C-alpha positions in Angstrom: -7.6 -54.9 -44.7 -5.1 -53.4 -42.1 -5.3 -50.0 -43.8 -9.1 -50.2 -43.7 -9.2 -50.8 -39.9 -6.5 -48.1 -39.4 -8.6 -45.6 -41.4 -11.7 -46.6 -39.4 -9.8 -46.1 -36.1 -8.6 -42.7 -37.3 -12.2 -41.6 -38.3 -13.5 -42.9 -34.9 -10.9 -40.8 -33.0 -11.8 -37.8 -35.2 -15.5 -38.2 -34.4 -14.8 -38.6 -30.7 -12.6 -35.4 -30.7 -15.4 -33.6 -32.6 -18.1 -34.7 -30.2 -15.8 -33.9 -27.2 -15.2 -30.4 -28.7 -19.0 -29.8 -29.0 -19.6 -31.1 -25.5 -16.9 -28.7 -24.0 -18.1 -25.8 -26.1 -21.7 -26.2 -24.9 -20.6 -26.9 -21.3 -18.6 -23.7 -21.1 -21.1 -21.4 -22.7 -21.7 -18.3 -20.6 -18.6 -18.7 -18.4 -15.9 -16.0 -18.1 -12.6 -15.5 -16.4 -14.2 -12.9 -14.1 -16.3 -15.6 -12.4 -15.0 -17.7 -9.6 -14.6 -21.5 -9.8 -17.9 -22.3 -8.1 -19.9 -19.9 -10.4 -18.3 -21.4 -13.5 -19.0 -25.0 -12.3 -22.6 -24.0 -11.7 -23.0 -22.7 -15.2 -21.3 -25.8 -16.6 -23.6 -28.1 -14.7 -26.7 -26.2 -16.0 -25.5 -26.4 -19.6 -24.8 -30.1 -19.3 -28.3 -30.7 -17.8 -29.9 -28.8 -20.6 -28.0 -30.8 -23.2 -28.8 -34.2 -21.5 -32.5 -33.3 -21.3 -32.6 -32.2 -24.9 -30.8 -35.4 -26.1 -33.3 -37.5 -24.1 -36.3 -35.7 -25.6 -35.2 -36.0 -29.3 -35.6 -39.8 -29.5 -38.9 -39.4 -27.6 -40.1 -37.1 -30.3 -39.3 -39.6 -33.0 -40.9 -42.4 -31.1 -44.1 -40.5 -30.8 -44.1 -39.8 -34.5 -43.4 -43.5 -35.3 -46.3 -44.6 -33.0 -48.7 -42.0 -34.6 -49.0 -39.9 -31.4 -48.8 -36.6 -33.2 -50.1 -34.5 -30.3 -47.5 -36.0 -28.1 -44.8 -35.3 -30.7 -46.0 -31.7 -31.0 -45.8 -31.3 -27.2 -42.4 -32.8 -27.1 -41.2 -30.4 -29.8 -42.6 -27.5 -27.8 -40.8 -29.0 -24.8 -37.5 -29.1 -26.7 -38.0 -25.5 -27.8 -38.7 -24.4 -24.2 -35.5 -26.2 -23.1 -33.5 -24.3 -25.8 -34.5 -21.0 -24.0 -32.5 -22.2 -21.0 -29.3 -22.2 -23.1 -30.1 -18.8 -24.5 -30.6 -17.3 -21.0 -27.3 -18.8 -19.9 -25.4 -17.4 -22.8 -26.9 -14.0 -22.0 -25.6 -14.3 -18.4 -28.9 -14.8 -16.7 -27.9 -18.0 -14.8 -30.5 -18.1 -12.0 -33.2 -17.1 -14.5 -32.1 -20.1 -16.7 -32.3 -22.5 -13.7 -35.8 -21.2 -12.7 -37.0 -21.4 -16.3 -35.7 -25.0 -16.6 -37.9 -26.0 -13.6 -40.9 -24.1 -14.9 -40.8 -25.5 -18.5 -40.2 -29.1 -17.3 -43.1 -28.9 -14.8 -45.5 -27.2 -17.2 -44.7 -29.6 -20.0 -45.0 -32.7 -17.8 -48.3 -31.6 -16.2 -49.8 -30.7 -19.6 -48.8 -34.1 -21.1 -50.2 -35.9 -18.1 -53.5 -34.2 -18.5 -53.9 -34.8 -22.3 -52.4 -38.3 -22.4 -54.0 -39.8 -19.4 -53.3 -41.1 -16.0 -52.0 -44.5 -17.1 -49.1 -42.9 -18.9 -47.6 -42.1 -15.5 -46.0 -39.0 -17.0 -46.8 -37.2 -13.8 -44.1 -39.2 -12.1 -41.6 -37.0 -13.9 -42.5 -34.2 -11.5 -41.0 -36.3 -8.7 -37.8 -36.3 -10.6 -38.0 -32.6 -11.2 -38.3 -32.1 -7.5 -34.6 -33.2 -7.3 -33.5 -30.5 -9.8 -33.3 -27.6 -7.2 -30.9 -29.6 -5.2 -28.7 -29.9 -8.3 -29.2 -26.4 -9.6 -28.8 -24.3 -6.5 -26.3 -24.2 -3.6 -27.4 -24.9 -0.1 -27.1 -21.2 0.8 -30.0 -20.5 -1.8 -32.5 -22.3 0.6 -35.5 -20.3 -0.6 -34.9 -21.1 -4.2 -34.5 -24.8 -3.4 -37.7 -24.7 -1.4 -39.8 -23.0 -4.1 -38.2 -25.2 -6.8 -39.2 -28.4 -4.9 -42.7 -27.0 -4.1 -43.2 -26.1 -7.8 -42.8 -29.8 -8.6 -44.7 -31.5 -5.7 -47.7 -29.1 -5.7 -48.7 -29.7 -9.3 -48.4 -33.5 -8.8 -50.7 -33.4 -5.7 -53.2 -31.2 -7.6 -53.1 -33.5 -10.6 -53.8 -36.6 -8.6 -56.7 -34.8 -6.9 -58.4 -33.8 -10.1 -57.4 -36.8 -12.2 -60.8 -38.5 -12.0 -62.4 -35.3 -13.5 -60.2 -34.9 -16.5 -60.3 -38.4 -17.9 -62.3 -37.2 -20.8 -59.2 -35.3 -22.1 -57.1 -38.5 -22.1 -56.1 -40.9 -24.9 -57.5 -44.3 -25.2 -56.2 -46.8 -22.6 -54.1 -48.8 -25.1 -52.4 -45.6 -26.3 -51.8 -44.5 -22.7 -50.1 -47.9 -22.0 -48.0 -47.6 -25.1 -46.8 -44.2 -24.1 -46.1 -45.5 -20.6 -43.9 -48.4 -22.0 -42.1 -46.1 -24.4 -41.3 -43.4 -21.8 -40.6 -45.7 -18.8 -36.9 -46.1 -19.9 -36.7 -42.3 -20.1 -37.9 -42.0 -16.5 -35.3 -44.5 -15.2 -32.5 -43.0 -17.3 -33.4 -39.5 -16.0 -33.4 -40.7 -12.4 -30.0 -42.4 -12.8 -28.6 -39.3 -14.6 -29.9 -36.9 -12.1 -28.6 -38.9 -9.1 -25.2 -39.1 -10.8 -25.1 -35.4 -11.5 -26.1 -34.6 -7.8 -23.4 -37.0 -6.6 -20.8 -35.5 -9.1 -21.7 -32.0 -7.9 -21.3 -32.9 -4.2 -18.0 -34.7 -5.0 -16.7 -31.6 -6.8 -17.7 -29.4 -3.8 -16.1 -31.9 -1.4 -12.9 -31.8 -3.4 -13.0 -28.0 -3.4 -13.5 -28.0 0.4 -10.7 -30.5 0.9 -8.3 -28.4 -1.3 -9.2 -25.3 0.6 -8.8 -27.0 3.9 -5.4 -28.2 2.7 -4.5 -24.6 1.7 -5.6 -23.3 5.0 -3.7 -25.9 6.9 -0.6 -25.1 4.9 -1.0 -21.4 5.5 -1.5 -22.0 9.2 1.7 -24.0 9.4 3.5 -21.3 7.4 2.3 -18.6 9.7 3.2 -20.7 12.8 6.7 -21.2 11.4 7.0 -17.4 10.8 5.8 -16.6 14.3 8.3 -19.1 15.7 11.1 -17.2 14.0 10.0 -13.8 15.6 12.0 -13.0 18.8 8.8 -12.1 20.6 6.8 -14.1 23.0 3.4 -14.7 21.3 0.4 -16.6 22.8 -3.1 -16.7 21.4 -6.3 -17.6 23.2 -9.8 -18.5 22.1 -13.0 -16.9 23.4 -12.9 -19.2 26.4 -9.4 -17.9 27.2 -7.8 -21.3 26.5 -4.5 -21.5 24.7 -4.7 -21.9 20.9 -1.1 -21.2 20.0 2.2 -20.7 21.8 5.4 -19.8 19.9 8.9 -21.2 20.7 10.1 -17.8 22.0 7.4 -17.9 24.7 7.9 -21.5 25.7 11.1 -23.3 24.6 9.9 -26.9 25.3 7.9 -28.3 22.4 6.1 -30.9 24.5 5.1 -28.2 26.9 3.8 -26.0 24.0 1.7 -29.0 22.8 0.4 -29.7 26.3 -0.7 -26.1 26.7 -3.1 -26.1 23.8 -6.6 -26.1 25.2 -5.5 -25.4 28.7 -6.0 -22.1 30.7 -3.6 -19.8 32.4 -4.4 -21.3 35.8 -3.4 -24.8 34.5 -0.1 -23.4 33.2 0.7 -21.5 36.5 0.0 -24.7 38.5 2.5 -26.7 36.5 5.3 -24.1 35.9 4.8 -22.2 39.2 6.1 -18.8 37.9 6.4 -15.6 39.9 2.9 -15.2 41.3 3.0 -11.4 40.8 3.9 -11.9 37.1 0.9 -14.3 36.7 -1.4 -11.9 38.4 -0.2 -9.0 36.3 -0.7 -11.1 33.1 -4.3 -11.8 34.1 -4.9 -8.2 35.0 -3.7 -7.0 31.5 -5.9 -9.6 29.8 -9.1 -8.5 31.6 -8.2 -4.9 31.2 -8.1 -5.4 27.4 -11.3 -7.3 27.4 -13.0 -4.6 29.4 -11.6 -1.9 27.1 -12.4 -4.0 24.0 -9.1 -2.8 22.6 -5.3 -3.3 22.9 -3.5 -2.7 26.1 0.3 -2.4 26.5 2.2 -2.2 29.7 5.9 -1.9 30.4 7.3 -3.9 33.4 10.6 -3.7 35.2 11.7 -6.5 37.6 14.8 -8.3 38.9 15.8 -11.7 37.5 17.2 -14.5 39.6 20.7 -13.3 39.1 19.6 -9.9 40.4 19.8 -8.0 37.1 17.2 -5.6 35.9 14.9 -6.7 33.1 12.5 -4.5 31.1 9.6 -6.2 29.4 6.9 -4.8 27.2 3.6 -6.8 27.6 0.7 -6.4 25.3 -2.8 -7.9 24.8 -5.0 -7.3 21.8 -8.5 -8.8 21.6 -9.9 -9.7 18.1 -13.7 -9.3 17.6 -16.0 -10.2 14.8 -17.1 -7.6 12.3 -20.0 -6.4 14.5 -17.6 -6.1 17.5 -19.9 -8.1 19.8 -18.2 -11.5 19.7 -14.7 -12.3 20.9 -12.9 -14.4 18.3 -9.4 -14.5 19.7 -6.9 -12.9 22.1 -3.4 -12.2 21.1 -0.8 -11.7 23.9 2.8 -10.7 23.3 5.8 -10.0 25.4 9.0 -8.3 24.3 12.3 -8.0 26.2 13.3 -4.4 25.7 16.1 -4.3 28.3 18.7 -3.7 25.6 16.6 -0.9 24.1 16.2 0.7 27.5 20.0 0.5 28.1 20.7 1.9 24.6 18.3 4.7 25.2 20.0 5.5 28.5 23.4 5.5 26.9 22.1 7.5 24.0 20.8 10.2 26.4 24.1 10.2 28.2 25.9 10.5 24.8 23.5 13.3 23.8 24.2 15.3 27.0 27.9 14.7 26.6 27.8 15.7 22.9 25.8 18.8 23.7 28.3 19.7 26.4 31.2 19.2 24.0 29.5 21.2 21.3 29.0 24.0 23.7 32.7 23.8 24.7 33.6 23.8 21.0 31.4 26.7 20.3 33.0 28.7 23.2 36.4 27.6 22.0 35.8 28.7 18.4 34.3 32.0 19.6 37.2 32.7 21.9 39.7 31.5 19.3 38.2 33.7 16.7 38.2 36.7 18.9 41.8 36.0 20.2 43.2 35.4 16.7 41.6 38.5 15.1 43.0 40.9 17.6 46.7 40.1 17.0 46.1 39.8 13.3 44.6 43.3 13.3 47.7 44.5 15.3 50.1 42.8 12.7 48.3 44.5 9.8 48.3 47.9 11.6 51.9 47.7 12.6 53.0 46.7 9.1 51.0 49.6 7.6 52.5 52.0 10.3 56.0 50.6 9.5 55.4 51.2 5.8 54.3 54.8 6.3 57.2 55.7 8.6 59.8 54.1 6.3 58.3 54.6 2.9 61.3 56.6 1.8 63.8 54.1 3.1 62.3 50.9 1.8 62.8 49.8 -1.8 60.0 48.7 -4.1 60.4 44.9 -3.3 60.1 45.6 0.4 57.0 47.7 0.0 55.5 44.9 -2.2 56.3 42.3 0.5 54.6 44.4 3.1 51.6 44.9 0.9 51.3 41.1 0.3 51.7 40.4 4.0 49.0 42.9 4.9 46.7 41.3 2.3 47.4 37.8 3.6 46.7 39.0 7.2 43.3 40.4 6.0 42.6 37.2 4.1 43.4 35.2 7.2 41.1 37.5 9.2 38.3 37.0 6.8 38.9 33.2 6.8 38.7 33.1 10.6 35.4 35.0 10.5 34.0 32.7 7.8 35.1 29.6 9.7 33.3 31.0 12.8 30.2 31.7 10.8 30.4 28.1 9.3 30.7 26.6 12.8 27.5 28.2 14.0 25.5 28.0 10.8 23.8 24.7 11.8 23.2 25.5 15.4 19.5 25.1 16.4 19.6 27.6 19.2 18.6 30.4 16.9 15.0 31.4 17.6 12.6 30.7 14.8 10.5 33.9 14.4 8.1 35.3 12.0 10.4 36.8 9.4 9.4 38.9 6.3 11.9 37.7 3.7 11.4 40.9 1.8 12.5 43.1 4.7 15.4 40.8 5.4 16.6 41.0 1.8 16.3 44.8 1.8 18.3 45.0 5.0 21.0 42.7 3.5 21.1 44.8 0.3 21.5 48.1 2.3 24.5 46.5 4.0 25.9 45.7 0.5 25.1 49.1 -0.9 28.8 50.1 -1.2 29.7 47.1 -3.4 26.4 47.5 -5.4 27.3 51.1 -6.2 31.0 50.2 -6.9 30.0 47.4 -9.4 27.1 49.5 -10.9 24.8 46.5 -10.1 21.1 46.2 -10.0 19.2 43.8 -7.7 15.6 43.1 -8.4 13.2 41.1 -6.2 9.8 39.6 -6.6 7.4 39.3 -3.7 8.8 36.9 -1.1 6.8 35.0 1.6 6.8 35.4 5.4 8.4 32.4 7.0 9.1 31.2 10.5 12.9 31.1 10.4 16.0 32.5 12.2 16.7 35.8 10.5 20.5 35.4 11.0 20.5 32.2 8.9 18.5 33.7 6.1 20.7 36.8 6.2 23.8 34.5 5.7 22.1 32.9 2.7 21.2 36.2 1.0 24.5 37.8 1.9 26.5 35.0 0.3 24.4 34.3 -2.8 23.7 37.9 -3.7 27.2 38.9 -2.9 28.7 36.1 -5.1 26.3 37.1 -7.9 27.8 40.6 -7.9 31.4 39.6 -7.1 31.8 36.9 -9.8 30.5 39.2 -12.5 32.6 40.9 -15.2 29.6 42.7 -16.8 29.6 46.5 -16.8 26.1 46.4 -15.4 25.6 43.3 -13.2 21.9 42.2 -12.8 20.7 40.0 -10.0 17.1 38.7 -9.6 15.7 37.1 -6.4 12.6 35.0 -6.6 10.6 32.4 -4.7 8.5 29.5 -6.0 6.0 27.8 -3.7 5.3 24.1 -4.0 3.3 21.7 -1.9 6.3 20.6 0.1 8.8 23.5 0.1 9.8 27.1 -0.7 12.4 27.3 -3.5 14.3 30.6 -3.6 16.4 31.5 -6.6 19.2 34.0 -7.1 19.9 34.6 -10.8 22.7 36.6 -12.3 24.4 37.5 -15.6 27.9 36.7 -14.3 30.8 34.5 -15.5 29.0 31.2 -15.0 30.2 27.8 -13.8 31.3 24.7 -15.7 29.2 21.6 -15.2 31.9 19.6 -13.5 32.3 22.2 -10.7 28.6 22.5 -9.8 28.8 20.2 -6.8 32.4 21.0 -5.8 31.7 24.6 -5.1 29.5 23.7 -2.1 32.3 21.9 -0.3 34.3 23.9 2.3 37.5 25.5 1.1 36.8 24.6 -2.5 37.5 27.6 -4.8 37.5 27.9 -8.6 39.5 31.1 -8.6 42.6 32.4 -6.8 42.4 35.2 -4.2 44.1 37.5 -6.7 41.3 37.0 -9.2 38.4 37.1 -6.8 38.5 37.6 -3.0 37.1 34.8 -0.9 37.7 31.9 1.5 35.8 29.0 0.0 33.5 28.8 3.1 30.4 30.8 2.1 28.6 28.3 -0.2 29.4 25.5 2.2 27.8 27.5 4.9 24.7 28.1 2.7 24.5 24.3 2.1 24.6 23.7 5.8 21.8 26.2 6.6 19.6 24.8 3.8 20.0 21.2 5.1 19.2 22.4 8.6 15.8 23.6 7.3 15.1 20.3 5.6 16.1 21.7 2.2 18.9 21.6 -0.3 21.0 23.9 -2.5 22.1 23.6 -6.1 23.1 25.7 -9.1 22.2 25.8 -12.8 24.8 27.5 -14.9 26.7 27.7 -18.1 30.1 29.5 -18.6 29.6 33.0 -19.8 25.8 32.8 -19.5 25.3 33.5 -15.9 24.1 31.3 -13.0 20.9 30.6 -11.0 21.5 29.4 -7.5 18.6 27.7 -5.8 18.0 26.9 -2.1 14.9 25.3 -0.7 13.3 25.3 2.8 10.9 22.6 3.9 7.4 23.8 4.8 7.3 21.4 7.7 10.2 23.3 9.3 9.8 26.9 8.0 6.1 26.8 9.2 4.9 29.8 7.1 2.2 32.1 8.1 -0.5 32.1 5.4 -0.7 35.8 4.6 -2.1 36.2 1.1 -0.3 39.6 0.7 2.9 37.7 0.5 1.9 35.1 -2.0 1.8 37.3 -5.1 4.4 36.1 -7.5 5.8 37.8 -10.6 5.3 41.4 -9.4 8.3 43.6 -8.7 8.4 44.9 -5.1 11.6 46.9 -5.2 14.8 47.4 -7.1 18.1 48.6 -5.8 20.6 50.0 -8.3 23.7 52.2 -8.2 
């Protein structure tokens, strides 16, 4: 017996789960994740209404059959079929069409039954229940749909009662009418209770949604207020009546005073706190200036504090209007103490002036030192060479070799002094930026290098280069070093160098390619550091300053410099110039790439 009841309980739970599954499946038909919560709830309510109405009409259909009212049974069957179309429309996504069709099919069926079954059936009373459906189906914002939905129920009822005496001939016998009345009376009461419950449930759901949103908004408001309290800026907001709505702790330290201020006006605050009258008048003036302008106003004020120190304050007012711009919603006022910023700016200007003066002094010092050092070095080299010529027969081989090494060292030192000077002035911004044809500049540089080009049997090719707004001395340094290195660090019997320029949206990228000795990967960054050399002076002459100077110039034009190379396979040195700094002149004649303009060979 215990097993019997256990099995019965299990089967009951299974049946409940099955019915619950069907209920949820029908309720959620036509909903999707792309809809908001309210839209989904509206569809669920419509589906449940359809299901309840259908479930009510099914027993009515069988009652009519049992009582022999076959016409009534046929009409009820038609009514059920009409109701099924509601669910079809919902599944197709036509939600409002489904709601309107529900009202139409209920009204039409009710009126038709009332005409053919007779006045004593009181079936027309169902139209009064139908009048409540628009309140259930539609939201308050759909006022016109609600109005027409109610009118579609009340108007047929009024017309029916007006014409009822003239259509009695179509009705059933009185005893049949009374039977239908008694068999459908419970349906009417059940529908009324169900409809009232559904309307109440809908309103309760909306009320819950509103309360949740109000809670969210309150939480967000408190969060924003806590954030504003942490900002070291005085922030005050006003409503359209220019009464305080919010005051942060930076503006007023006292919490009780902040609470008291809410709803008060500036005049009330000034009476209580009695601040500097001029400050209050200035505050009011900025507010009304912003309102008159209908836009933000910002003013900087300077005044003396009680301890006679200067204070700089940035005051601002920003009105907030509605979307149409004709209604003031709020007014945001802020005040920021910028005294430390002003003092920092003053010190920064003083430091900049002092730094510029020191840079000028350093430039003059380097210039004078370079000139003063080169002169005695030239004298030393000249005297040693003169000493060698006069005593060439008296000096042994070791002495002559020492003199030669000394003269070479003096020349190397002289080159180093010159390179250091060039490096020191490479990033100076006092060079005038002028319209410079990079083709002519490169040609000039190559003419100056014609001796070494001929000596090395080298060939330099160049594609069309652009016209840029640059300092020609800086670009000359770049070409002189990069092309010179491409020829110098080259053991080929016929060195080949190619200069090109690629134009991107942001910069000009120049390249100098050669068929020289190449560079190992681990040295590709090191070579751009000052005094860093990969070879001795005996192997290749140089000071280790040239590429560092090129890097400095490229950075000064918002660009960079790098190399791609493999040992024994040559190198490609790249340097870029930012378009925002180089400011090119858009001359189409200088934007043809890939065509050889000139070639210089030995």
